[in-house]
N, C-alpha and C positions, 0 to 999 in steps of 0.2 A: 398716382391718382389724386394727389393732394391739390392739383390745379383744376379738378372737375368743377364746373360751375353749376349753380342751381338751375334746374331746367323747369320752368313753369309750364302750366297747361297751354298757355298761348304760344309756346315755342315748339311744341310737339306736333308731329303729323296728325292728320285727322283721326287715325286709328289710335292715337295716344290720348284722346280726349277723356275727361273724367268719367263719361258715361260707361267706359269700359270697366270701371270699378264695380259695377253691378255684377260682373262675372264672378267676383270672389265670394259673394255671399252665398253660402250653401252649395258650393261647388262639389262635384263628386270625384275629384281627383284625389287619390290617396297620398298621404304624406309619408315620406321615407326618411329614415334616420341614416344619414351617411355623412362622413366628415367633409366639410367645406368651409370656406371663409367668404365674407362679403365685405367689400370696401365701398362706403358711401361717404361722399364729401370728404375724402381723405382719412376717414376713420375706419378701422378694421373691426369687424364683428365675427364672432364664432357662430357657425351654422348649427342649428338644432334639428330642423327637419325641412324637407323640400318636396314639392310636388310640381306638376305641370302648370299650376296656376298660382301657387303661393309658396311662401317660405317663412320660417321662424328663425330668428337670429338672437344672439345674446351679446350685450356689450353696453358701453356707456354712450347713450344717445345724446346728440347735440340738441340744445334748446330749439324749440320750434320746428322739429323734424317731422312730427306727425302730420297726417293729412296733406302731405306734400308729395309731389311726384319727383323722383330722383332717378338718375342713371346709376345703377348698382353694378359693380363688377364681381361676379361670382367666380371664385377660384377653387380649382380642384387639384390637389397636390398628388401627382402620380409617382413621386420619388425621384425619378430621373428627369421629369419635366413637369411644368405647371400648366394646366389648361384653364384659360380665362374665358368667361362668357359674359358679355355686357347685356343686361336686361333692365328695361325701364320698369320701376316698381312704384307702387303707391303705399306709403307707410301708414297703416291704419291706426295703430296705437302702440304706445311704449309703456311698459310696466316699470315704474321708477323703483319699485322694491326689488324685483328680480332682475331687472335690466333686459327683459325679453321684449323683442319687437316683432310685430306681425307685418309681413310684406305681402302685397297682392300685385301680381304682374299686370301692368297697365295694358299690355297686349299679349295675352297668352299664346296667340297663334302667330306671333311675330317671327322675325328672322332667327331668333334663338331656339325656336321650338324643335327643329330636327336634331340639333346637337343635344339639347337637354333630354329629349325623349330617348335618344340612343343611349345616353349615359344612364338614365334611370332604368331602362329595360335591361341593359347589361348588368347593372347592379342586382336587379331582381333575378336575372338568370344565373347569377353566380360567376359571370365572366369577370366581374370586378369585385375584388375582395378587400376587406379592411384589415390592415396589418399595422399595429402600433399607431393607430390614428392617421395612417397614411394610405391613400388609395393606391391600389396596384391592380393592373389588368393582367390576367393570367396569360392570354395569348396575344395581346395587342401592345405590350411594351416593346419599344424598339430594341431589336436584337443587337448585342455587342458583336463587333466584328474584329477579325484579326487577333492581335495579342490579347485584347481584353477578354474575348470569348475563351481563348485557350487558357488564360490565367484562371478564369472562373471555373472552367472544367477541371483544371489541375487542382484548384482549391477544393472542389467537391470530392474529387477522387482521394485527395490527401485526408480530408475529414472522414470519409468513409473508411479508408484504410486505418486511420487512427482509432475509429470506433471499433472496428473488428479486432485490432491489436489489443485494445484495452479489454474487450470481452474475453479474448483468448487468455490474456495474462491473468484476469480475475479467475477464470475457470481453472487454469493451471495452479494458481495459488491455493484455491480451494482444495484441489486434489492433493497437492503436496502437504497442505496443513492437515488434512484428514489422515493421510498416510503416516505422517510423523506422529500424530496423536495416537493412532492405533498401534504403531510400533513401540512407542514409549510406554503405553499402558499394558499391552498384552505380551510383548515378545522380548522385553529387556528386563533383566533381573540384576539388581545391584548386589554384589557380595557383601554380606553383613559383617564378617569378621575383619580384623585389621590385616593390611597388606603392606609389606615393607620391601623396598629395593635393597638387596644385599649383594655382596660380591660372591662369585662362584668360587669353589675350592672347599677342601675339607675344613670343618670346624672342630677344633679340639676342645672337649668339655671336661670338667672336673669329674674324676672317678670317685671322689670322696669329698666330704665336707671338711673344711679346715682353713688354715692360713697359707696364702701363696708366699712361701719363704724365699723362692728363687725363680728368676726368669732370665734366661740367657739372651745375650745380644748376638745376632748373626751366627747361630750354631750351624754346623754341617750335618749332613745326613747321618743319622744314628747317634748323634750327640744329645745330651740332656737339654731339654728345652725349658721345663719348669718343674718345680717341686712343691707339693702341698703337704704341710704338717697337719695330721689329723689330731683331734682332741685326745685320742688314745696314745699319742706319742709316736705313731708310725709315720714314716715319710714315704710318699708316693711320688715317684719321678716319671715324667713323660718325656720320651725322646722325640727328635724330629724324624717323622716317618718317611720322608722323601727328600729328593734333591731339589728343594724349593726354599722359599723364604717366607717369613711371617708377613702377611699383608696387614693384619690388624691385631692389636692386643686389646682384649676387652677388660682385663683385670690387671691392676697395677700390683707390683711386688709389695707384700705386706698386707694386702687386702684379704678379707675373709670371704671365702667362696662356698657355695653349696654344691652338692652333688648334681651332675648334669648341667651345671651352669657353664656357658661358653667362656673359654679362657683366651683362645686365639684362633684366628683364621689364617690358613695358608694360601699361598698363591696357587692359581690353576693355570694351565697353559694358555687358555684364551683370555683370562683376566677380565671377564665381562660381568655386567650387573644382571641379576635375575630378581624375580619377585617371589618372596615367600608369603603366601596367603593362607589364612586360617578359614577354612570353608565349613559352614554348618550343613546339616542334612538337607535343608531347603536349597542351599547353593549347589550341593552335589546333585540333587534331583534335576536341577536346571541344565546340567551338563549332558546334553544329548549328543548323538553323533553329528547332528547338523549345527550344533551350537558354535558360536564364535566368541572367543574370549578377547575382550577389548580393554586395554589398560590406559589410564591417563596418568602420566608421571607428574611429579611435583613441578616440573618446569612447563607444564601444559601440553607437552607433546603426547600424541595418541599413537598407541602401538597395538597391533594384534599379537596374541601370545598363544603358545602351545603348552600343554601340560607336560612337564619334564620329570617330575618326581613326586611320589606320594609317600608320606610317612604317617602311619596310623597313630603314632604317639608323638606328642609335642609337649615341651615343657610348659607346665601350668595349664594344660587343657585336658579335659575329659575326652578320651578317645571316642566315647559314645555320642558326644555332642559336637565335636569338631575334629577336623583333620588338617594337618599342615601340608600344603602342597607347594611345589616349586613351579613357577610359571616362567617360561623362557620367551622373551619378546622376539618378534620377527626382525626387528632392527635394533641396533645397539642403543642402549640408554646412555645418556650423557652422565659423566662421572659426578656431576653436581647433584644427581638424584640419589646418590648412595645414602642409605639409612634414613630415607625420607618416605613418608606414606605415599601409597599409590591407590588410585580408585580403580576398582576392577568391576567390569560389567560383563554379564553373560548374555549374549544376543542370539535369539532363536528366530529372528525375523525371516519370513519366507522370502524366496528369491525375488518374486515379483514386486513385493512391497519394498524390499531393499533396493531394487533397481530404480523404482520411483523416487525413493528418498535420495539416492545418489544423484539422480538427474536434477532433482530440486536443489540439492546442495551445490552442484556445479553451476546451475543457472544463477543462484543467489550470489555465489562467489564471483561469477562473471559480471553481474550487474553492479556489485559493490566495488569492483576493481576497474570498471569501465570508465574511461575518461573521454569527455566530449572533446 
């Protein structure tokens, strides 16, 4: 449009004569704000408002542009195509401060009128909407055919599916989070006393206080194993009570030991690790018939356990305040956990909440291990 020439009054048809400018003063056509641009003498202006008889535009006006008649190209961007409408206009005035120009159509009922009226009526009826400063017709945009339309449909379906999937995932996360929180606060009880992984098998303890004067190496069944010299001068000798071997010696020869202090532990046929836990009354109260004992070993492995032995008396503990219990894991503890602390939890979570927690744990494990 940069080559459009100035069109003077003498070169326009009779209907374009200046007396048509009288139509713009006090006209009753309403102005509508919709996005459009106008090109006059090669310069582009941004549209402000538009009616059937006049328009307001914004931009840097060329010198001597006012009070002249020009051929203006009105452009409406519909996104996929641009609709251009040439209209002869009379430029009434230009505001040098704001850059706003007032245009009056030289021939309001000229060839452009049907198209402009259709566009303005469609805008008022809502058939044409404004989206990010681009015009778009709801039902009159050309439809995409073939692969383009199928791709658009697939894209919409994929977006909808993704939205539904995100909503489901967020809801599931909320349910799992609430379930874990409830289980942790109400149904899981941490054992307060110390718990240690020890070897199974009988533990031989000192029957008197004194000095360990003798400890045999590899004795046979019925032979002396160790001797304790008491302060009174009496010697107390303990023999090996079974056809077994010493797994662990707790006191060295020459050491001073106290009564009931462990001296040695013997091998058992299974040779497995168990957990000795000191349970307080609150721990024992949590041991209902439906409770599950869960242990976390020093190496981080988690095991369920069963109550294997209860001793009402334990060294250094008041029987009224604590009880020493032996917990047998359902799977074998690694030998590296021997004589190391174990965390013990008493779980009374109802079956339904436990199932939800288990499903959440499996889903989280699947997502963290899933590789694209």
